[in-house]
Structure formats: C-alpha cells, structure tokens
ZAMI-336847 format. One record per atom (N, C-alpha, C): residue number from 0; residue in three letters; atom name; x, y, z. Coordinates in steps of 0.2 Angstrom, whole numbers. Example, Ala and Ser with C-alpha at 12.3 -4.5 7.8 and 13.67 -1.06 7.14 Angstrom:
2
0, ALA, N, 66, -28, 39
0, ALA, CA, 62, -22, 39
0, ALA, C, 66, -16, 39
1, SER, N, 64, -11, 35
1, SER, CA, 68, -5, 36
1, SER, C, 64, 0, 39
% end
This chain:
102
0, UNK, N, 495, 415, 487
0, UNK, CA, 500, 419, 490
0, UNK, C, 496, 424, 494
1, UNK, N, 498, 425, 500
1, UNK, CA, 495, 430, 504
1, UNK, C, 496, 437, 503
2, UNK, N, 491, 442, 504
2, UNK, CA, 492, 449, 502
2, UNK, C, 495, 452, 509
3, UNK, N, 499, 457, 508
3, UNK, CA, 502, 461, 513
3, UNK, C, 497, 466, 516
4, UNK, N, 495, 466, 522
4, UNK, CA, 491, 470, 525
4, UNK, C, 494, 476, 529
5, UNK, N, 493, 482, 528
5, UNK, CA, 496, 487, 532
5, UNK, C, 492, 489, 538
6, UNK, N, 495, 488, 544
6, UNK, CA, 493, 489, 550
6, UNK, C, 496, 495, 554
7, UNK, N, 499, 499, 550
7, UNK, CA, 503, 505, 553
7, UNK, C, 499, 510, 556
8, UNK, N, 493, 511, 554
8, UNK, CA, 489, 516, 558
8, UNK, C, 487, 514, 565
9, UNK, N, 488, 507, 567
9, UNK, CA, 487, 504, 573
9, UNK, C, 493, 505, 578
10, UNK, N, 499, 507, 575
10, UNK, CA, 505, 507, 578
10, UNK, C, 508, 513, 577
11, UNK, N, 506, 518, 581
11, UNK, CA, 508, 525, 579
11, UNK, C, 515, 526, 581
12, UNK, N, 518, 522, 585
12, UNK, CA, 525, 523, 587
12, UNK, C, 530, 520, 583
13, UNK, N, 527, 516, 578
13, UNK, CA, 532, 512, 573
13, UNK, C, 533, 516, 567
14, UNK, N, 538, 514, 563
14, UNK, CA, 539, 516, 556
14, UNK, C, 534, 513, 551
15, UNK, N, 533, 506, 552
15, UNK, CA, 528, 503, 548
15, UNK, C, 526, 496, 552
16, UNK, N, 520, 494, 551
16, UNK, CA, 518, 487, 553
16, UNK, C, 514, 484, 548
17, UNK, N, 516, 478, 546
17, UNK, CA, 512, 474, 541
17, UNK, C, 511, 467, 543
18, UNK, N, 506, 464, 540
18, UNK, CA, 505, 457, 541
18, UNK, C, 504, 453, 534
19, UNK, N, 506, 447, 534
19, UNK, CA, 505, 443, 528
19, UNK, C, 504, 436, 531
20, UNK, N, 498, 433, 529
20, UNK, CA, 496, 427, 531
20, UNK, C, 496, 427, 538
21, UNK, N, 499, 422, 542
21, UNK, CA, 499, 422, 549
21, UNK, C, 505, 424, 552
22, UNK, N, 509, 429, 548
22, UNK, CA, 515, 432, 551
22, UNK, C, 514, 440, 551
23, UNK, N, 517, 443, 556
23, UNK, CA, 516, 450, 557
23, UNK, C, 523, 453, 559
24, UNK, N, 525, 459, 556
24, UNK, CA, 531, 462, 557
24, UNK, C, 530, 470, 559
25, UNK, N, 533, 472, 564
25, UNK, CA, 533, 479, 565
25, UNK, C, 540, 482, 566
26, UNK, N, 541, 487, 563
26, UNK, CA, 548, 490, 563
26, UNK, C, 548, 497, 566
27, UNK, N, 552, 498, 571
27, UNK, CA, 552, 504, 575
27, UNK, C, 559, 507, 576
28, UNK, N, 560, 513, 576
28, UNK, CA, 566, 517, 577
28, UNK, C, 567, 518, 584
29, UNK, N, 573, 516, 587
29, UNK, CA, 575, 516, 594
29, UNK, C, 576, 524, 595
30, UNK, N, 574, 526, 601
30, UNK, CA, 575, 533, 603
30, UNK, C, 583, 535, 602
31, UNK, N, 587, 530, 605
31, UNK, CA, 594, 531, 604
31, UNK, C, 597, 525, 602
32, UNK, N, 603, 525, 598
32, UNK, CA, 606, 519, 597
32, UNK, C, 608, 515, 603
33, UNK, N, 607, 508, 603
33, UNK, CA, 608, 505, 609
33, UNK, C, 611, 498, 608
34, UNK, N, 616, 496, 612
34, UNK, CA, 619, 490, 611
34, UNK, C, 615, 484, 614
35, UNK, N, 610, 482, 610
35, UNK, CA, 605, 477, 612
35, UNK, C, 607, 470, 609
36, UNK, N, 612, 470, 604
36, UNK, CA, 613, 464, 600
36, UNK, C, 618, 460, 604
37, UNK, N, 618, 454, 602
37, UNK, CA, 623, 449, 605
37, UNK, C, 630, 451, 603
38, UNK, N, 631, 454, 597
38, UNK, CA, 638, 455, 595
38, UNK, C, 640, 462, 598
39, UNK, N, 636, 465, 602
39, UNK, CA, 638, 471, 605
39, UNK, C, 638, 478, 601
40, UNK, N, 636, 477, 595
40, UNK, CA, 635, 483, 590
40, UNK, C, 629, 486, 592
41, UNK, N, 629, 493, 591
41, UNK, CA, 623, 497, 593
41, UNK, C, 618, 497, 587
42, UNK, N, 612, 496, 589
42, UNK, CA, 606, 496, 584
42, UNK, C, 602, 502, 584
43, UNK, N, 600, 504, 578
43, UNK, CA, 595, 510, 578
43, UNK, C, 588, 508, 577
44, UNK, N, 587, 501, 575
44, UNK, CA, 580, 499, 573
44, UNK, C, 578, 492, 577
45, UNK, N, 572, 492, 579
45, UNK, CA, 569, 486, 582
45, UNK, C, 564, 483, 577
46, UNK, N, 565, 476, 576
46, UNK, CA, 560, 473, 571
46, UNK, C, 557, 467, 576
47, UNK, N, 550, 468, 577
47, UNK, CA, 546, 463, 580
47, UNK, C, 543, 458, 575
48, UNK, N, 544, 452, 576
48, UNK, CA, 541, 447, 572
48, UNK, C, 536, 443, 577
49, UNK, N, 530, 442, 575
49, UNK, CA, 525, 438, 578
49, UNK, C, 522, 433, 573
50, UNK, N, 521, 427, 576
50, UNK, CA, 517, 422, 572
50, UNK, C, 511, 421, 575
51, UNK, N, 506, 421, 571
51, UNK, CA, 499, 422, 573
51, UNK, C, 494, 416, 573
52, UNK, N, 489, 416, 577
52, UNK, CA, 484, 410, 576
52, UNK, C, 479, 412, 571
53, UNK, N, 479, 418, 568
53, UNK, CA, 474, 420, 563
53, UNK, C, 477, 423, 558
54, UNK, N, 475, 422, 552
54, UNK, CA, 478, 426, 546
54, UNK, C, 476, 433, 546
55, UNK, N, 481, 437, 543
55, UNK, CA, 479, 444, 542
55, UNK, C, 475, 445, 535
56, UNK, N, 470, 448, 536
56, UNK, CA, 465, 448, 530
56, UNK, C, 463, 455, 528
57, UNK, N, 463, 460, 533
57, UNK, CA, 461, 466, 531
57, UNK, C, 463, 471, 536
58, UNK, N, 464, 477, 535
58, UNK, CA, 467, 482, 539
58, UNK, C, 464, 483, 546
59, UNK, N, 458, 482, 547
59, UNK, CA, 455, 482, 554
59, UNK, C, 453, 476, 557
60, UNK, N, 456, 470, 555
60, UNK, CA, 454, 464, 558
60, UNK, C, 457, 462, 565
61, UNK, N, 463, 466, 566
61, UNK, CA, 466, 465, 573
61, UNK, C, 469, 458, 573
62, UNK, N, 471, 455, 568
62, UNK, CA, 474, 448, 568
62, UNK, C, 481, 449, 571
63, UNK, N, 484, 454, 571
63, UNK, CA, 491, 455, 574
63, UNK, C, 490, 454, 582
64, UNK, N, 484, 454, 585
64, UNK, CA, 483, 453, 592
64, UNK, C, 483, 446, 594
65, UNK, N, 482, 442, 589
65, UNK, CA, 482, 434, 590
65, UNK, C, 488, 431, 590
66, UNK, N, 493, 433, 594
66, UNK, CA, 500, 431, 594
66, UNK, C, 501, 424, 598
67, UNK, N, 504, 420, 594
67, UNK, CA, 506, 413, 597
67, UNK, C, 513, 414, 600
68, UNK, N, 517, 418, 597
68, UNK, CA, 524, 418, 599
68, UNK, C, 527, 424, 595
69, UNK, N, 533, 427, 598
69, UNK, CA, 536, 432, 595
69, UNK, C, 544, 432, 596
70, UNK, N, 547, 436, 592
70, UNK, CA, 554, 437, 593
70, UNK, C, 556, 444, 591
71, UNK, N, 561, 447, 594
71, UNK, CA, 564, 453, 592
71, UNK, C, 571, 453, 589
72, UNK, N, 572, 457, 584
72, UNK, CA, 579, 457, 581
72, UNK, C, 581, 465, 581
73, UNK, N, 587, 466, 581
73, UNK, CA, 589, 473, 581
73, UNK, C, 594, 474, 575
74, UNK, N, 593, 480, 572
74, UNK, CA, 596, 481, 565
74, UNK, C, 600, 488, 565
75, UNK, N, 605, 488, 562
75, UNK, CA, 609, 495, 561
75, UNK, C, 606, 497, 554
76, UNK, N, 607, 504, 553
76, UNK, CA, 604, 507, 547
76, UNK, C, 608, 504, 541
77, UNK, N, 614, 503, 542
77, UNK, CA, 618, 501, 536
77, UNK, C, 616, 493, 534
78, UNK, N, 613, 490, 538
78, UNK, CA, 610, 483, 537
78, UNK, C, 604, 483, 533
79, UNK, N, 600, 489, 532
79, UNK, CA, 594, 489, 528
79, UNK, C, 596, 490, 521
80, UNK, N, 592, 487, 517
80, UNK, CA, 593, 486, 510
80, UNK, C, 593, 493, 507
81, UNK, N, 597, 494, 501
81, UNK, CA, 598, 500, 498
81, UNK, C, 591, 503, 496
82, UNK, N, 590, 509, 497
82, UNK, CA, 583, 512, 495
82, UNK, C, 578, 511, 500
83, UNK, N, 579, 508, 506
83, UNK, CA, 574, 506, 511
83, UNK, C, 570, 513, 512
84, UNK, N, 573, 518, 514
84, UNK, CA, 569, 524, 516
84, UNK, C, 566, 527, 511
85, UNK, N, 568, 527, 505
85, UNK, CA, 564, 529, 499
85, UNK, C, 558, 526, 498
86, UNK, N, 558, 519, 499
86, UNK, CA, 552, 515, 498
86, UNK, C, 547, 516, 504
87, UNK, N, 550, 517, 510
87, UNK, CA, 546, 519, 516
87, UNK, C, 542, 525, 515
88, UNK, N, 546, 530, 513
88, UNK, CA, 543, 537, 512
88, UNK, C, 538, 537, 506
89, UNK, N, 539, 533, 501
89, UNK, CA, 534, 532, 495
89, UNK, C, 528, 528, 497
90, UNK, N, 528, 524, 503
90, UNK, CA, 523, 520, 504
90, UNK, C, 523, 513, 501
91, UNK, N, 528, 511, 498
91, UNK, CA, 529, 505, 494
91, UNK, C, 533, 500, 497
92, UNK, N, 534, 501, 503
92, UNK, CA, 539, 496, 507
92, UNK, C, 535, 490, 509
93, UNK, N, 538, 484, 508
93, UNK, CA, 535, 478, 510
93, UNK, C, 541, 474, 515
94, UNK, N, 539, 474, 521
94, UNK, CA, 544, 472, 526
94, UNK, C, 546, 465, 525
95, UNK, N, 541, 461, 522
95, UNK, CA, 542, 454, 520
95, UNK, C, 548, 453, 515
96, UNK, N, 548, 458, 511
96, UNK, CA, 554, 458, 505
96, UNK, C, 560, 461, 508
97, UNK, N, 560, 465, 513
97, UNK, CA, 566, 469, 515
97, UNK, C, 570, 464, 520
98, UNK, N, 566, 460, 524
98, UNK, CA, 570, 456, 529
98, UNK, C, 569, 449, 527
99, UNK, N, 574, 445, 527
99, UNK, CA, 574, 438, 526
99, UNK, C, 574, 434, 533
100, UNK, N, 568, 433, 535
100, UNK, CA, 567, 430, 542
100, UNK, C, 564, 423, 541
101, UNK, N, 562, 421, 536
101, UNK, CA, 559, 414, 535
101, UNK, C, 562, 410, 530
% end
C-alpha cells in the first residue's frame, strides 16, 4: 500500500495537497461560493484530481507535475466529512480517506 505524501508546501494557495501512488489530490477554498456544479448548487471548495505517470514517493520529487490527466469536482462545506477541519488543523488529514473518488 502506498504512503500518502504531503505536497502542501508546493501549493501555497491550497488547503492541502497530497499524493498517493500515481494519484494526486489538491483541495482549495474558492474565494467566493460559486455555482460551478452541474446541479446549480454553490460550492465553496475545489478538489483537483490528477492521475500521474510517476508514483509519489517523497515530498520534493515533484511527481505531481507528471500529469497524464485530471478532473475537478466542487464541494459544499456540508458535504465534507464530520471533523474535516479539525483533522486539517491538526495536520492529520488524509484526502484519500476524506473523498471517495476511486
């Protein structure tokens, strides 16, 4: 099983950026809630998912730049799991556990 690598220091405008194996996630808070979703609901957060040609192995390997493809999803605060911001503040967040994308 792959280890979660924290790339947050390379993404200053994001809340958190993490890689695991050949997958990469970066979560950002939108400046203002925006109706970017197909259902017309306003989202406060943007989650970018990239699948990579290189595995994430260490914080400074820049594997996140080896993008084969990507997609973006938009989330409302109420859709985030209970205790999300507590885990984020404590530095114990694992985006791969928080979002069921795979």
